C-alpha positions as CSV (number, residue, x, y, z in Angstrom):
1,M,157.3,46.9,128.6
2,K,153.6,46.4,128.5
3,L,150.9,49.0,128.9
4,S,147.3,47.9,129.8
5,F,144.7,50.6,129.5
6,L,142.2,49.8,132.3
7,G,140.3,53.0,132.5
8,A,139.8,56.4,130.8
9,A,140.1,54.6,127.5
10,R,137.6,56.1,125.1
11,E,135.9,57.8,128.1
12,V,136.8,60.5,130.6
13,T,136.7,58.7,134.0
14,G,138.3,55.8,135.7
15,S,142.0,56.6,134.9
16,C,144.2,53.6,135.3
17,V,147.2,52.3,133.3
18,L,149.1,49.2,134.3
19,V,152.8,49.2,133.4
20,E,154.6,45.9,133.4
21,T,158.3,45.1,132.9
22,S,160.3,42.0,133.5
23,Q,161.2,43.5,136.9
24,C,158.2,45.2,138.3
25,R,154.5,46.2,137.9
26,F,153.0,49.6,138.7
27,L,150.0,51.7,138.2
28,I,149.6,55.2,136.9
29,D,146.5,56.4,138.8
30,C,143.7,54.2,140.1
31,G,140.5,56.2,139.5
32,M,136.8,55.7,139.9
33,F,134.4,55.5,137.1
34,Q,131.7,58.2,137.3
35,G,128.4,58.8,135.5
36,G,125.9,56.4,134.0
37,R,124.1,53.4,135.4
38,E,127.0,51.1,134.9
39,A,129.6,53.1,136.9
40,N,128.8,51.4,140.2
41,T,129.1,47.9,138.7
42,R,132.4,48.8,137.0
43,N,133.8,50.2,140.2
44,R,133.0,46.9,141.9
45,R,134.3,44.5,139.3
46,R,137.4,42.5,140.0
47,F,140.7,44.3,139.3
48,E,142.4,43.0,136.1
49,F,145.5,42.4,138.2
50,E,146.3,41.2,141.7
51,P,146.6,44.2,144.0
52,A,149.2,42.5,146.1
53,G,151.4,42.1,143.0
54,I,151.6,45.9,142.3
55,D,154.9,47.3,143.4
56,F,153.9,51.0,143.6
57,V,151.4,53.6,142.3
58,L,152.2,56.9,140.6
59,L,149.3,59.3,141.3
60,T,148.9,62.3,139.0
61,H,146.4,64.3,141.1
62,A,143.7,64.1,143.7
63,H,140.5,64.1,141.5
64,I,138.4,61.1,142.3
65,D,138.4,59.8,138.7
66,H,142.2,59.4,139.1
67,S,142.4,58.5,142.8
68,G,139.0,57.1,143.8
69,L,139.7,53.4,143.8
70,L,143.0,53.6,145.8
71,P,141.2,52.6,149.1
72,R,139.7,49.5,147.5
73,L,143.1,48.7,146.0
74,A,144.7,48.8,149.5
75,R,141.9,46.9,151.1
76,E,142.4,44.1,148.6
77,G,146.0,43.6,149.2
78,F,148.2,46.4,147.9
79,V,150.7,47.5,150.5
80,G,153.3,49.5,148.4
81,P,153.9,53.2,148.3
82,I,151.7,55.7,146.4
83,Y,153.7,58.6,145.2
84,S,152.2,62.1,144.6
85,T,152.9,65.8,145.3
86,A,152.5,67.1,148.8
87,A,149.5,69.2,147.7
88,T,147.9,66.2,146.2
89,I,148.3,64.3,149.5
90,E,146.6,67.1,151.4
91,L,143.7,67.2,148.9
92,A,143.4,63.4,148.9
93,G,143.2,63.6,152.6
94,V,139.9,65.4,152.2
95,M,138.5,63.8,149.0
96,L,139.1,60.1,149.7
97,P,137.4,60.0,153.1
98,D,134.5,62.1,151.6
99,S,134.2,59.5,148.9
100,G,134.1,56.8,151.5
101,Y,131.4,58.6,153.3
102,I,129.3,58.8,150.1
103,Q,129.9,55.0,149.6
104,E,128.6,54.4,153.1
105,M,125.5,56.6,152.7
106,D,124.7,54.9,149.3
107,A,124.9,51.5,150.9
108,K,122.6,52.6,153.8
109,R,120.1,54.0,151.3
110,A,120.1,50.8,149.3
111,L,119.5,48.8,152.4
112,R,116.5,50.9,153.4
113,A,115.1,50.7,150.0
114,R,115.3,46.9,150.0
115,R,113.7,46.7,153.4
116,R,110.8,48.9,152.3
117,S,110.2,46.7,149.2
118,L,110.7,43.5,151.3
119,D,113.5,42.6,148.9
120,P,115.2,39.5,150.4
121,R,118.5,40.1,148.6
122,R,121.4,41.4,150.7
123,A,122.2,45.0,150.1
124,P,125.7,45.7,148.7
125,A,128.4,46.7,151.1
126,P,130.1,50.1,150.6
127,L,132.7,50.1,147.9
128,Y,134.9,51.2,150.8
129,T,134.5,52.9,154.1
130,V,135.7,56.2,155.5
131,Q,138.2,54.3,157.7
132,E,139.5,52.3,154.7
133,A,140.0,55.6,152.9
134,R,142.0,56.9,155.9
135,D,144.0,53.8,156.1
136,C,144.9,54.1,152.4
137,L,146.2,57.7,153.0
138,K,149.1,56.2,155.1
139,L,150.5,54.8,151.9
140,L,151.0,58.2,150.2
141,H,154.5,59.6,149.9
142,P,155.2,63.2,149.0
143,I,157.3,64.1,146.0
144,D,158.5,67.6,145.0
145,Y,158.2,68.9,141.5
146,Q,161.5,68.4,139.5
147,R,162.9,66.0,142.1
148,H,164.2,62.7,140.6
149,F,163.4,59.6,142.6
150,Q,163.5,55.8,142.2
151,P,160.4,53.9,143.2
152,H,162.1,50.8,142.1
153,P,165.8,50.1,141.2
154,S,164.9,49.9,137.5
155,I,162.6,52.9,137.4
156,S,163.4,56.6,137.7
157,C,160.6,59.3,137.9
158,T,160.2,63.0,137.9
159,Y,157.0,65.0,138.6
160,H,156.4,68.2,136.6
161,D,153.6,70.8,137.2
162,A,150.6,69.9,135.0
163,G,148.7,73.2,135.6
164,H,145.4,71.4,136.0
165,I,144.6,71.7,139.8
166,L,146.8,72.4,142.8
167,G,149.5,69.6,143.0
168,S,148.6,68.1,139.6
169,A,151.5,66.4,137.8
170,I,152.9,65.2,134.5
171,I,155.0,62.1,135.3
172,E,158.2,61.4,133.4
173,I,159.2,57.8,133.8
174,V,162.5,56.2,132.7
175,V,162.2,52.4,132.5
176,R,165.5,50.4,132.4
177,D,164.8,46.8,131.4
178,Q,166.9,44.1,129.7
179,G,169.5,46.5,128.7
180,K,167.1,49.0,127.2
181,E,165.9,52.4,128.4
182,T,162.4,53.7,127.6
183,R,161.2,57.1,128.5
184,L,157.4,57.2,129.2
185,V,155.6,60.5,129.8
186,A,152.1,60.4,131.3
187,S,150.5,63.9,131.0
188,G,147.8,63.3,133.6
189,D,145.2,66.0,133.2
190,L,146.8,69.1,131.5
191,G,145.6,72.5,132.4
192,Q,144.8,75.3,130.0
193,P,147.7,77.9,129.8
194,G,146.9,81.3,131.1
195,R,144.3,80.2,133.6
196,P,144.5,81.7,137.1
197,I,145.8,80.3,140.4
198,V,148.0,77.4,139.1
199,R,150.9,77.8,136.8
200,D,151.0,76.7,133.2
201,P,151.8,73.1,132.3
202,T,155.5,72.2,132.1
203,P,156.7,71.5,128.5
204,L,158.8,68.4,128.1
205,Q,161.1,67.6,125.2
206,R,162.0,63.9,125.3
207,A,159.8,60.8,125.3
208,D,159.6,57.4,123.6
209,V,156.0,56.9,124.6
210,V,153.5,59.6,125.5
211,L,150.1,59.1,127.2
212,I,148.2,62.3,126.6
213,E,144.8,63.3,127.9
214,S,142.1,64.3,125.3
215,T,139.1,65.6,127.3
216,Y,138.8,68.5,124.9
217,G,140.9,67.0,122.1
218,D,138.3,67.9,119.4
219,R,137.7,71.6,120.1
220,P,139.1,74.9,121.4
221,H,137.7,76.6,124.5
222,R,136.0,80.0,124.3
223,D,138.6,82.7,125.1
224,L,138.8,83.8,128.8
225,P,137.8,87.5,128.3
226,A,134.6,86.5,126.5
227,T,133.9,83.9,129.2
228,L,134.2,86.5,132.0
229,I,131.9,88.8,130.1
230,E,129.3,86.0,130.0
231,L,129.9,85.3,133.7
232,E,129.3,88.9,134.5
233,Q,126.1,89.0,132.5
234,V,124.7,85.8,134.0
235,M,125.3,87.1,137.6
236,T,124.0,90.6,136.9
237,D,120.9,89.6,134.9
238,T,119.9,86.8,137.3
239,L,120.3,88.9,140.5
240,R,118.5,91.9,139.0
241,R,115.5,89.7,138.1
242,G,115.3,88.4,141.6
243,G,116.7,84.9,141.2
244,N,119.6,82.8,142.5
245,V,122.6,81.5,140.6
246,I,123.3,77.8,141.2
247,V,126.8,76.7,140.4
248,P,127.6,73.0,140.4
249,A,131.4,73.0,140.8
250,F,134.1,70.4,141.4
251,A,135.3,70.8,145.0
252,V,138.9,70.9,144.0
253,G,140.1,73.3,141.3
254,R,136.9,74.6,139.8
255,T,135.4,76.0,143.0
256,Q,138.6,77.9,143.7
257,E,138.7,79.3,140.2
258,V,135.1,80.4,140.3
259,L,135.7,82.2,143.6
260,Y,138.8,83.8,142.0
261,H,136.9,85.2,139.1
262,L,134.0,86.4,141.2
263,H,136.5,88.2,143.5
264,Q,138.4,89.6,140.6
265,L,135.2,91.0,138.9
266,A,134.1,92.5,142.2
267,R,137.5,94.1,142.6
268,L,137.0,95.7,139.2
269,G,133.5,96.9,140.1
270,R,131.8,94.7,137.5
271,L,129.4,92.8,139.7
272,P,126.3,93.9,141.7
273,P,126.2,93.3,145.5
274,M,125.7,89.5,146.1
275,R,125.9,86.9,148.7
276,I,128.1,84.0,147.8
277,F,127.6,80.7,149.7
278,L,130.2,77.9,149.4
279,D,128.1,74.9,150.4
280,S,130.5,72.0,150.4
281,P,132.6,71.0,153.4
282,M,135.1,69.3,151.0
283,A,135.3,72.5,148.8
284,I,135.8,74.6,151.9
285,A,138.7,72.3,153.1
286,A,140.1,72.3,149.5
287,T,140.0,76.1,149.4
288,E,141.8,76.4,152.8
289,I,144.5,73.9,151.5
290,T,144.8,76.0,148.3
291,L,145.4,79.2,150.3
292,R,148.1,77.4,152.3
293,H,150.0,76.5,149.1
294,H,150.3,80.1,147.8
295,T,153.9,79.4,146.7
296,L,152.3,77.3,143.8
297,F,150.2,80.3,142.7
298,D,150.8,82.2,139.5
299,K,151.6,85.9,139.6
300,D,147.9,87.1,139.2
301,A,146.7,84.8,141.9
302,R,149.3,86.1,144.4
303,E,148.2,89.7,143.7
304,L,144.5,88.8,144.2
305,D,145.3,86.9,147.4
306,S,147.1,90.1,148.7
307,W,144.0,92.1,148.0
308,R,141.8,89.5,149.6
309,Q,143.9,89.6,152.8
310,Q,143.4,93.4,153.0
311,G,139.7,92.8,153.3
312,N,138.5,95.9,151.4
313,G,135.6,95.6,148.9
314,L,135.2,91.9,149.2
315,P,131.9,90.2,148.2
316,Q,130.0,88.6,151.0
317,L,131.3,85.0,151.1
318,R,130.0,82.5,153.6
319,F,131.2,79.0,154.1
320,I,128.4,76.5,154.8
321,A,129.5,73.6,156.9
322,S,126.5,71.9,158.5
323,A,123.5,70.2,156.8
324,D,121.1,72.4,158.6
325,E,122.8,75.5,157.3
326,S,122.7,74.0,153.8
327,K,118.9,73.3,154.1
328,A,118.4,76.9,155.2
329,L,119.8,78.1,151.9
330,N,116.7,76.6,150.2
331,E,114.6,79.3,151.8
332,I,116.6,82.1,150.1
333,R,114.6,83.2,147.0
334,S,116.9,85.8,145.5
335,G,120.3,87.4,145.6
336,A,122.3,84.3,146.3
337,V,125.1,82.6,144.4
338,I,125.3,79.0,145.7
339,I,128.4,77.0,144.8
340,A,128.1,73.4,145.7
341,A,129.5,70.0,144.7
342,S,129.3,67.7,142.9
343,G,130.5,69.2,139.7
344,M,128.5,66.8,137.5
345,C,125.4,67.1,139.7
346,E,125.5,63.4,140.6
347,A,125.7,63.6,144.4
348,G,126.0,65.9,147.3
349,R,124.2,69.2,148.2
350,I,124.0,70.5,144.7
351,K,121.1,68.2,144.0
352,H,119.0,69.8,146.8
353,H,119.7,73.3,145.4
354,L,118.8,72.2,141.9
355,R,115.6,70.7,143.1
356,H,114.6,74.0,144.7
357,N,115.7,76.3,141.9
358,L,115.5,74.5,138.6
359,G,111.7,75.1,138.4
360,R,112.1,78.9,138.8
361,A,112.4,80.9,135.6
362,E,114.1,83.8,137.4
363,C,117.0,81.6,138.4
364,S,120.1,80.4,136.5
365,V,122.3,77.3,136.6
366,L,125.9,78.0,135.7
367,I,127.8,74.9,134.4
368,T,131.5,75.5,134.7
369,G,133.1,72.1,133.8
370,F,133.0,68.9,131.8
371,Q,129.8,66.8,132.2
372,A,130.3,63.1,131.5
373,Q,127.8,61.1,129.6
374,G,125.0,59.7,131.8
375,T,125.2,62.4,134.5
376,L,122.5,64.8,135.6
377,G,124.8,67.7,134.6
378,R,125.1,66.3,131.1
379,R,121.3,65.9,130.8
380,L,120.9,69.5,131.7
381,V,123.5,70.7,129.2
382,D,121.8,68.6,126.5
383,G,118.6,70.5,127.1
384,A,116.4,68.2,129.2
385,K,113.1,69.8,129.9
386,R,112.4,67.5,132.9
387,V,114.8,65.7,135.2
388,R,114.4,63.4,138.1
389,I,116.1,64.4,141.4
390,F,115.6,62.3,144.5
391,G,112.8,60.4,142.7
392,E,110.9,63.6,142.0
393,E,110.2,64.9,138.5
394,V,111.4,68.5,138.2
395,T,110.6,70.8,135.3
396,V,113.5,72.8,134.1
397,R,112.5,76.5,133.9
398,A,115.7,78.1,135.0
399,S,118.1,79.4,132.4
400,L,121.2,77.2,131.8
401,H,124.6,78.6,130.9
402,T,127.7,76.7,130.1
403,L,131.0,78.5,130.6
404,G,133.4,76.4,128.5
405,G,136.2,78.9,128.9
406,L,136.6,78.0,132.6
407,S,137.7,74.5,131.9
408,A,140.7,73.2,133.9
409,H,141.5,70.9,130.9
410,A,143.7,72.0,128.0
411,D,141.7,72.4,124.8
412,Q,142.9,71.1,121.4
413,P,145.2,74.0,120.5
414,A,146.8,73.8,124.0
415,L,147.3,70.1,123.8
416,L,148.9,70.4,120.4
417,A,151.1,73.2,121.6
418,W,152.3,71.1,124.6
419,A,152.9,68.1,122.3
420,R,155.0,70.2,119.9
421,H,157.8,70.5,122.4
422,F,158.8,66.9,122.0
423,D,161.7,66.7,119.6
424,P,162.0,64.2,118.1
425,P,158.4,63.0,118.2
426,P,157.7,60.0,120.4
427,V,157.8,56.5,118.9
428,R,154.3,55.8,120.2
429,A,151.5,58.0,121.6
430,F,148.1,57.1,123.1
431,T,145.2,59.6,123.6
432,L,143.3,58.9,126.9
433,H,140.8,60.5,129.2
434,G,138.4,61.6,126.4
435,E,135.2,60.4,124.8
436,M,135.9,58.5,121.6
437,S,135.2,61.5,119.3
438,A,137.6,63.8,121.2
439,A,140.3,61.2,121.6
440,Q,140.2,60.3,117.9
441,A,140.2,63.9,116.8
442,L,143.4,64.6,118.9
443,A,145.1,61.4,117.6
444,D,144.3,62.4,114.0
445,K,145.7,65.9,114.6
446,L,148.9,64.6,116.3
447,E,149.5,62.4,113.2
448,R,148.7,64.9,110.5
449,E,150.3,68.0,112.0
450,L,153.1,66.6,114.2
451,G,153.9,63.3,112.5
452,W,153.2,61.3,115.6
453,R,152.1,57.7,115.6
454,A,149.1,58.1,117.8
455,A,146.3,55.7,118.7
456,V,143.1,55.5,120.8
457,P,143.4,52.3,122.8
458,E,140.3,50.2,123.4
459,P,139.3,49.6,127.1
460,G,141.2,46.8,128.6
461,T,143.7,46.3,125.8
462,T,147.4,45.6,126.4
463,V,150.1,47.1,124.1
464,T,153.7,45.9,124.1
465,I,156.3,48.6,123.6
């Protein structure tokens, strides 16, 4: 068996692993690279395999850095099945067409810019279109948690709850090839135990090879009670001084968790009156999907959902769908909590809200998730005094707050705790989906504390098992 690490190797985005045996070839995820000037070029470069030669795809979850190149894969010749949980299929049905729309809009802007500058070069076509994203969705096949299935006669798979976002999965893969059986476990993105809405990651005990994420492989998160105290303080202080709170949030997972905590704090009487605006059509759709899958909630989320349905003491929450409604939010000078995508501030409506509020000292920006290198969100977290938004220089006067305790990714202690369940240790392990320092720190910990043989693969390398 050969493993080729084609994305999320020594970085956080672009998840894609090619698995090759003597009988078949398949992918674990096919994600988009995000952040930095080179991301667009990398998303357009030729695949390091022939799409038509891939037998099937195993998709861990719907986030674009894991699913975002599937429409391009299908357009270029892949016709096999894509397996994922039913909730992931519903979320991908929102996220992939939205990604296609962004690609189309980016292409139109590039064309207008070249026409204005009299640049004779042809503007690049969209990475893929909305229709190509919709066509790709026809290839997705739903798989229940804990159900064994065979995507190929030589391959058996089981999906387990990863506790990261709704529908996220750890994939257990048994490969039978040339008289040998190899058990491969791909963690996907693991959630932090004890977080609301989704259940904790499923512990597994047996594996020959483990692919484990390492987004926060070098550090622990702040504990949740302290994080909620800070969230309460940010909301209270900002609203009392007459400002707005701007929350860049990933449309799937993080938005729903932020709403959960705001409702929970309101339920306990810990927040002042506020108006919450969810300004993201995709996040609205993802929230509605989340509410439909209440059977996947943990106990606390089910209790809060029951309180929400009673309708007593709820914060004012308004879903913003149209562009005109979104623009109208920029006229609100105080008392608003505006939650909008994208989570790394790279696209979407959040950029407009940042442009109108970053320069106001009475406002706050609340960062609730990981910010990849090269993104606007990362520049803000790193303390930039001035940033460029839509070609305009904006001075940063608003206060910036990073709530690391809300991460949907497991921290180093949680990753190690999940890994400890494997008995005996796997023969090989690879730390993925983390910047080099985080991936190496986790690999070192796995070796020193658990006796694993762990490595951080270089991008594009192939390892024979």
